[in-house]
ZABAGU-168038 format. One record per residue (C-alpha): x, y, z; chain. Coordinates in nm, 3 decimals, always signed. Layout:
! ZABAGU-168038
+---------+---------+---------+--------+
|      c1 |      c2 |      c3 | chaine |
+---------+---------+---------+--------+
|       X |       Y |       Z |      A |
...
+---------+---------+---------+--------+
//
This chain:
! ZABAGU-168038
+---------+---------+---------+--------+
|      c1 |      c2 |      c3 | chaine |
+---------+---------+---------+--------+
|  +6.493 |  +1.653 | +12.419 |      A |
|  +6.698 |  +1.794 | +12.167 |      A |
|  +6.600 |  +1.674 | +11.801 |      A |
|  +6.922 |  +1.806 | +11.647 |      A |
|  +7.240 |  +1.784 | +11.815 |      A |
|  +7.566 |  +1.989 | +11.789 |      A |
|  +7.479 |  +2.143 | +11.464 |      A |
|  +7.693 |  +2.434 | +11.320 |      A |
|  +7.513 |  +2.554 | +11.026 |      A |
|  +7.608 |  +2.893 | +10.911 |      A |
|  +7.238 |  +3.101 | +10.926 |      A |
|  +7.406 |  +3.437 | +10.880 |      A |
|  +7.583 |  +3.363 | +10.547 |      A |
|  +7.280 |  +3.195 | +10.450 |      A |
|  +7.099 |  +3.555 | +10.446 |      A |
|  +7.209 |  +3.632 | +10.106 |      A |
|  +7.027 |  +3.310 |  +9.944 |      A |
|  +6.734 |  +3.392 | +10.187 |      A |
|  +6.688 |  +3.701 | +10.025 |      A |
|  +6.686 |  +3.570 |  +9.670 |      A |
|  +6.432 |  +3.327 |  +9.777 |      A |
|  +6.189 |  +3.582 |  +9.958 |      A |
|  +6.251 |  +3.829 |  +9.645 |      A |
|  +6.118 |  +3.588 |  +9.419 |      A |
|  +5.842 |  +3.480 |  +9.646 |      A |
|  +5.713 |  +3.852 |  +9.709 |      A |
|  +5.748 |  +3.909 |  +9.319 |      A |
|  +5.546 |  +3.622 |  +9.234 |      A |
|  +5.306 |  +3.753 |  +9.473 |      A |
|  +5.308 |  +4.108 |  +9.329 |      A |
|  +5.247 |  +3.970 |  +8.981 |      A |
|  +4.955 |  +3.758 |  +9.107 |      A |
|  +4.803 |  +4.050 |  +9.244 |      A |
|  +4.870 |  +4.273 |  +8.943 |      A |
|  +4.739 |  +4.010 |  +8.686 |      A |
|  +4.419 |  +3.967 |  +8.891 |      A |
|  +4.348 |  +4.320 |  +8.983 |      A |
|  +4.397 |  +4.263 |  +9.355 |      A |
|  +4.247 |  +4.017 |  +9.614 |      A |
|  +3.932 |  +3.808 |  +9.588 |      A |
|  +3.749 |  +3.936 |  +9.884 |      A |
|  +3.476 |  +3.741 | +10.032 |      A |
|  +3.114 |  +3.860 | +10.086 |      A |
|  +3.262 |  +3.961 | +10.454 |      A |
|  +3.418 |  +4.258 | +10.254 |      A |
|  +3.269 |  +4.293 |  +9.900 |      A |
|  +2.914 |  +4.226 | +10.035 |      A |
|  +2.656 |  +3.971 |  +9.909 |      A |
|  +2.459 |  +3.647 |  +9.988 |      A |
|  +2.599 |  +3.304 | +10.078 |      A |
|  +2.431 |  +2.963 | +10.086 |      A |
|  +2.578 |  +2.639 | +10.177 |      A |
|  +2.340 |  +2.362 | +10.055 |      A |
|  +2.335 |  +1.978 | +10.065 |      A |
|  +2.147 |  +1.764 |  +9.849 |      A |
|  +2.049 |  +1.406 |  +9.939 |      A |
|  +2.069 |  +1.306 |  +9.540 |      A |
|  +2.349 |  +1.434 |  +9.260 |      A |
|  +2.294 |  +1.744 |  +9.122 |      A |
|  +2.482 |  +1.890 |  +8.813 |      A |
|  +2.639 |  +2.222 |  +8.878 |      A |
|  +2.498 |  +2.377 |  +8.563 |      A |
|  +2.130 |  +2.258 |  +8.651 |      A |
|  +2.153 |  +2.438 |  +8.986 |      A |
|  +2.286 |  +2.745 |  +8.812 |      A |
|  +2.020 |  +2.728 |  +8.563 |      A |
|  +1.741 |  +2.663 |  +8.863 |      A |
|  +1.853 |  +3.020 |  +9.002 |      A |
|  +1.905 |  +3.183 |  +8.682 |      A |
|  +1.491 |  +3.116 |  +8.632 |      A |
|  +1.375 |  +3.244 |  +8.947 |      A |
|  +1.588 |  +3.562 |  +8.934 |      A |
|  +1.906 |  +3.466 |  +9.122 |      A |
|  +2.157 |  +3.549 |  +8.822 |      A |
|  +2.538 |  +3.580 |  +8.859 |      A |
|  +2.603 |  +3.311 |  +9.134 |      A |
|  +2.905 |  +3.151 |  +9.176 |      A |
|  +2.856 |  +2.801 |  +9.269 |      A |
|  +3.130 |  +2.591 |  +9.408 |      A |
|  +3.077 |  +2.217 |  +9.454 |      A |
|  +3.266 |  +1.972 |  +9.676 |      A |
|  +3.319 |  +1.627 |  +9.490 |      A |
|  +3.104 |  +1.370 |  +9.582 |      A |
|  +2.918 |  +1.517 |  +9.830 |      A |
|  +2.622 |  +1.664 |  +9.673 |      A |
|  +2.730 |  +1.995 |  +9.847 |      A |
|  +2.743 |  +2.346 |  +9.721 |      A |
|  +2.864 |  +2.684 |  +9.871 |      A |
|  +2.654 |  +2.944 |  +9.625 |      A |
|  +2.801 |  +3.309 |  +9.637 |      A |
|  +2.632 |  +3.619 |  +9.493 |      A |
|  +2.838 |  +3.900 |  +9.498 |      A |
|  +2.681 |  +4.228 |  +9.387 |      A |
|  +2.497 |  +4.544 |  +9.554 |      A |
|  +2.234 |  +4.350 |  +9.743 |      A |
|  +2.088 |  +4.694 |  +9.842 |      A |
|  +1.897 |  +4.607 |  +9.493 |      A |
|  +1.848 |  +4.250 |  +9.556 |      A |
|  +1.751 |  +4.147 |  +9.917 |      A |
|  +1.843 |  +3.764 |  +9.913 |      A |
|  +1.747 |  +3.585 | +10.222 |      A |
|  +1.786 |  +3.218 | +10.308 |      A |
|  +1.459 |  +3.145 | +10.282 |      A |
|  +1.465 |  +3.265 |  +9.926 |      A |
|  +1.687 |  +2.992 |  +9.802 |      A |
|  +1.498 |  +2.738 |  +9.995 |      A |
|  +1.214 |  +2.843 |  +9.778 |      A |
|  +1.377 |  +2.762 |  +9.471 |      A |
|  +1.530 |  +2.421 |  +9.579 |      A |
|  +1.178 |  +2.305 |  +9.668 |      A |
|  +1.025 |  +2.440 |  +9.370 |      A |
|  +1.317 |  +2.339 |  +9.141 |      A |
|  +1.420 |  +2.004 |  +9.293 |      A |
|  +1.104 |  +1.823 |  +9.427 |      A |
|  +1.166 |  +1.500 |  +9.619 |      A |
|  +1.535 |  +1.573 |  +9.653 |      A |
|  +1.566 |  +1.629 | +10.012 |      A |
|  +1.845 |  +1.917 | +10.135 |      A |
|  +1.988 |  +2.108 | +10.423 |      A |
|  +2.095 |  +2.439 | +10.417 |      A |
|  +2.425 |  +2.428 | +10.659 |      A |
|  +2.514 |  +2.784 | +10.603 |      A |
|  +2.332 |  +3.111 | +10.526 |      A |
|  +2.510 |  +3.421 | +10.537 |      A |
|  +2.417 |  +3.800 | +10.415 |      A |
|  +2.629 |  +4.106 | +10.430 |      A |
|  +2.522 |  +4.415 | +10.299 |      A |
|  +2.808 |  +4.677 | +10.060 |      A |
|  +2.835 |  +4.941 | +10.343 |      A |
|  +2.871 |  +4.690 | +10.603 |      A |
|  +3.143 |  +4.505 | +10.407 |      A |
|  +3.326 |  +4.846 | +10.366 |      A |
|  +3.331 |  +4.881 | +10.727 |      A |
|  +3.449 |  +4.533 | +10.776 |      A |
|  +3.736 |  +4.575 | +10.541 |      A |
|  +3.831 |  +4.882 | +10.720 |      A |
|  +3.836 |  +4.703 | +11.074 |      A |
|  +4.066 |  +4.454 | +10.952 |      A |
|  +4.287 |  +4.658 | +10.807 |      A |
|  +4.322 |  +4.844 | +11.166 |      A |
|  +4.326 |  +4.501 | +11.301 |      A |
|  +4.628 |  +4.392 | +11.159 |      A |
|  +4.805 |  +4.726 | +11.169 |      A |
|  +4.739 |  +4.765 | +11.516 |      A |
|  +4.870 |  +4.414 | +11.604 |      A |
|  +5.172 |  +4.484 | +11.424 |      A |
|  +5.254 |  +4.797 | +11.605 |      A |
|  +5.200 |  +4.638 | +11.923 |      A |
|  +5.439 |  +4.396 | +11.867 |      A |
|  +5.690 |  +4.661 | +11.761 |      A |
|  +5.629 |  +4.835 | +12.068 |      A |
|  +5.635 |  +4.522 | +12.297 |      A |
|  +5.965 |  +4.329 | +12.135 |      A |
|  +6.122 |  +4.695 | +12.122 |      A |
|  +6.054 |  +4.743 | +12.493 |      A |
|  +6.147 |  +4.381 | +12.594 |      A |
|  +6.481 |  +4.399 | +12.384 |      A |
|  +6.561 |  +4.780 | +12.483 |      A |
|  +6.631 |  +4.832 | +12.102 |      A |
|  +6.388 |  +4.916 | +11.815 |      A |
|  +6.598 |  +4.709 | +11.565 |      A |
|  +6.479 |  +4.377 | +11.757 |      A |
|  +6.099 |  +4.499 | +11.720 |      A |
|  +6.143 |  +4.618 | +11.384 |      A |
|  +6.313 |  +4.314 | +11.193 |      A |
|  +6.052 |  +4.079 | +11.396 |      A |
|  +5.773 |  +4.308 | +11.255 |      A |
|  +5.948 |  +4.296 | +10.878 |      A |
|  +5.957 |  +3.911 | +10.912 |      A |
|  +5.569 |  +3.914 | +10.986 |      A |
|  +5.486 |  +4.159 | +10.694 |      A |
|  +5.717 |  +3.906 | +10.484 |      A |
|  +5.508 |  +3.602 | +10.618 |      A |
|  +5.150 |  +3.756 | +10.564 |      A |
|  +5.221 |  +3.892 | +10.226 |      A |
|  +5.367 |  +3.561 | +10.094 |      A |
|  +5.061 |  +3.374 | +10.253 |      A |
|  +4.814 |  +3.616 | +10.082 |      A |
|  +5.006 |  +3.575 |  +9.758 |      A |
|  +4.939 |  +3.212 |  +9.812 |      A |
|  +4.547 |  +3.303 |  +9.823 |      A |
|  +4.606 |  +3.518 |  +9.550 |      A |
|  +4.728 |  +3.225 |  +9.315 |      A |
|  +4.491 |  +2.974 |  +9.418 |      A |
|  +4.215 |  +3.250 |  +9.377 |      A |
|  +4.104 |  +3.155 |  +9.711 |      A |
|  +3.855 |  +3.441 |  +9.901 |      A |
|  +4.011 |  +3.691 | +10.153 |      A |
|  +3.709 |  +3.729 | +10.448 |      A |
|  +3.731 |  +3.761 | +10.811 |      A |
|  +3.823 |  +3.387 | +10.881 |      A |
|  +4.124 |  +3.426 | +10.680 |      A |
|  +4.208 |  +3.777 | +10.867 |      A |
|  +4.157 |  +3.563 | +11.211 |      A |
|  +4.423 |  +3.296 | +11.074 |      A |
|  +4.673 |  +3.586 | +10.951 |      A |
|  +4.675 |  +3.742 | +11.287 |      A |
|  +4.690 |  +3.400 | +11.468 |      A |
|  +4.990 |  +3.349 | +11.232 |      A |
|  +5.176 |  +3.664 | +11.297 |      A |
|  +5.126 |  +3.562 | +11.688 |      A |
|  +5.296 |  +3.220 | +11.614 |      A |
|  +5.543 |  +3.381 | +11.409 |      A |
|  +5.661 |  +3.644 | +11.687 |      A |
|  +5.660 |  +3.365 | +11.950 |      A |
|  +5.918 |  +3.149 | +11.720 |      A |
|  +6.127 |  +3.450 | +11.668 |      A |
|  +6.150 |  +3.611 | +12.025 |      A |
|  +6.268 |  +3.261 | +12.126 |      A |
|  +6.535 |  +3.306 | +11.887 |      A |
|  +6.600 |  +3.644 | +12.028 |      A |
|  +6.603 |  +3.555 | +12.376 |      A |
|  +6.887 |  +3.302 | +12.313 |      A |
|  +7.103 |  +3.560 | +12.094 |      A |
|  +7.060 |  +3.811 | +12.399 |      A |
|  +7.148 |  +3.545 | +12.670 |      A |
|  +7.427 |  +3.443 | +12.433 |      A |
|  +7.550 |  +3.780 | +12.371 |      A |
|  +7.554 |  +3.810 | +12.772 |      A |
|  +7.764 |  +3.500 | +12.839 |      A |
|  +8.038 |  +3.509 | +12.517 |      A |
|  +8.089 |  +3.839 | +12.468 |      A |
|  +8.430 |  +3.795 | +12.370 |      A |
|  +8.313 |  +3.577 | +12.044 |      A |
|  +8.241 |  +3.732 | +11.744 |      A |
|  +7.904 |  +3.864 | +11.699 |      A |
|  +7.833 |  +3.610 | +11.404 |      A |
|  +7.954 |  +3.313 | +11.602 |      A |
|  +7.714 |  +3.377 | +11.847 |      A |
|  +7.409 |  +3.439 | +11.620 |      A |
|  +7.453 |  +3.123 | +11.459 |      A |
|  +7.519 |  +2.947 | +11.794 |      A |
|  +7.215 |  +3.078 | +11.931 |      A |
|  +6.986 |  +2.982 | +11.624 |      A |
|  +7.159 |  +2.625 | +11.614 |      A |
|  +7.086 |  +2.605 | +11.998 |      A |
|  +6.690 |  +2.681 | +11.934 |      A |
|  +6.667 |  +2.498 | +11.610 |      A |
|  +6.558 |  +2.151 | +11.784 |      A |
|  +6.310 |  +2.346 | +11.950 |      A |
|  +6.180 |  +2.545 | +11.656 |      A |
|  +6.118 |  +2.245 | +11.376 |      A |
|  +5.978 |  +2.022 | +11.651 |      A |
|  +5.727 |  +2.253 | +11.746 |      A |
|  +5.667 |  +2.362 | +11.384 |      A |
|  +5.640 |  +1.974 | +11.295 |      A |
|  +5.355 |  +1.922 | +11.590 |      A |
|  +5.149 |  +2.222 | +11.466 |      A |
|  +5.162 |  +2.104 | +11.137 |      A |
|  +5.046 |  +1.777 | +11.205 |      A |
|  +4.759 |  +1.920 | +11.428 |      A |
|  +4.628 |  +2.185 | +11.096 |      A |
|  +4.679 |  +1.885 | +10.846 |      A |
|  +4.446 |  +1.681 | +11.058 |      A |
|  +4.207 |  +1.998 | +11.066 |      A |
|  +4.280 |  +2.055 | +10.695 |      A |
|  +4.133 |  +1.725 | +10.569 |      A |
|  +3.852 |  +1.643 | +10.863 |      A |
|  +3.779 |  +1.963 | +10.990 |      A |
|  +3.509 |  +2.075 | +10.738 |      A |
|  +3.448 |  +2.311 | +10.465 |      A |
|  +3.420 |  +2.616 | +10.739 |      A |
|  +3.767 |  +2.597 | +10.867 |      A |
|  +3.927 |  +2.458 | +10.549 |      A |
|  +4.095 |  +2.798 | +10.431 |      A |
|  +4.159 |  +2.867 | +10.784 |      A |
|  +4.379 |  +2.571 | +10.802 |      A |
|  +4.529 |  +2.617 | +10.465 |      A |
|  +4.611 |  +2.954 | +10.593 |      A |
|  +4.836 |  +2.845 | +10.899 |      A |
|  +4.980 |  +2.515 | +10.724 |      A |
|  +5.158 |  +2.764 | +10.438 |      A |
|  +5.199 |  +3.050 | +10.707 |      A |
|  +5.379 |  +2.840 | +10.941 |      A |
|  +5.642 |  +2.716 | +10.706 |      A |
|  +5.727 |  +3.070 | +10.606 |      A |
|  +5.720 |  +3.193 | +10.939 |      A |
|  +5.965 |  +2.942 | +11.074 |      A |
|  +6.157 |  +2.980 | +10.786 |      A |
|  +6.145 |  +3.399 | +10.824 |      A |
|  +6.233 |  +3.380 | +11.225 |      A |
|  +6.604 |  +3.208 | +11.133 |      A |
|  +6.689 |  +3.348 | +10.807 |      A |
|  +6.506 |  +3.687 | +10.785 |      A |
|  +6.464 |  +3.845 | +11.129 |      A |
|  +6.781 |  +3.720 | +11.299 |      A |
|  +7.006 |  +3.822 | +11.023 |      A |
|  +6.845 |  +4.157 | +11.004 |      A |
|  +6.910 |  +4.220 | +11.373 |      A |
|  +7.299 |  +4.097 | +11.320 |      A |
|  +7.335 |  +4.339 | +11.015 |      A |
|  +7.237 |  +4.631 | +11.211 |      A |
|  +7.411 |  +4.554 | +11.516 |      A |
|  +7.737 |  +4.485 | +11.295 |      A |
|  +7.694 |  +4.836 | +11.105 |      A |
|  +7.651 |  +5.029 | +11.465 |      A |
|  +7.979 |  +4.833 | +11.592 |      A |
|  +8.158 |  +4.934 | +11.282 |      A |
|  +8.056 |  +5.280 | +11.292 |      A |
|  +8.147 |  +5.318 | +11.701 |      A |
|  +8.485 |  +5.154 | +11.598 |      A |
|  +8.545 |  +5.453 | +11.354 |      A |
|  +8.445 |  +5.723 | +11.578 |      A |
+---------+---------+---------+--------+
//
């Protein structure tokens, strides 16, 4: 079923506008990273302790912070979830100097908030050396995924430019999505790395669908101008691209609002990333291939 019928949009010509949009988003990301001194790494990468607790009765954030400080737990970052009496307590410091366990937090809650029942819903502890190793493995995982995609697409389409353009679009998607987290000052942790890898898989799948149609149309309509073939191919897949992305976004919206705090940022990553990924498949990856093929054709003609 085609949602759009007989569209004749000039996607290749729109590449110059896409460059302006993408350059602006990348610049905003760079400025945000510079101003904030880099990414806000979670305890997965920086080391520390995290406790998520839900109280039966209302507690003020400052009262909770004071209670922790009075019991030797200072410098805690406390995130409150409105109207739920639920808090996430993060302590980012060299935990080799202070070993914090879930029981220690429970002891403070029992002592300082007697009569106010609570449930510890999440308890994490990561040492600084483990955090550094996890950060290195996360970088290797992303780099390995990108390299694998380049090789796969290059083999499938028998030309390296297809793989290069696809991964360039992926890097564009991931970097801009990271920029969103930088602007919102959200943590980068293993869950977000998993979301970014999921985004990479989704985005390259969307790109390959467009690539396949371009390749097929290049064989069928080899007498037509290359630009016309590219525009026609993207228009042919436009209905599928939009409907697939829209259905995925509807599911992610449900997860974002109903899935709970644990996967909240995972859903946010994909909600934003899929929009960027769909945009890059159409306006970034395909036009880059067109420009390279056109340049090679022009070079061959001169010879």
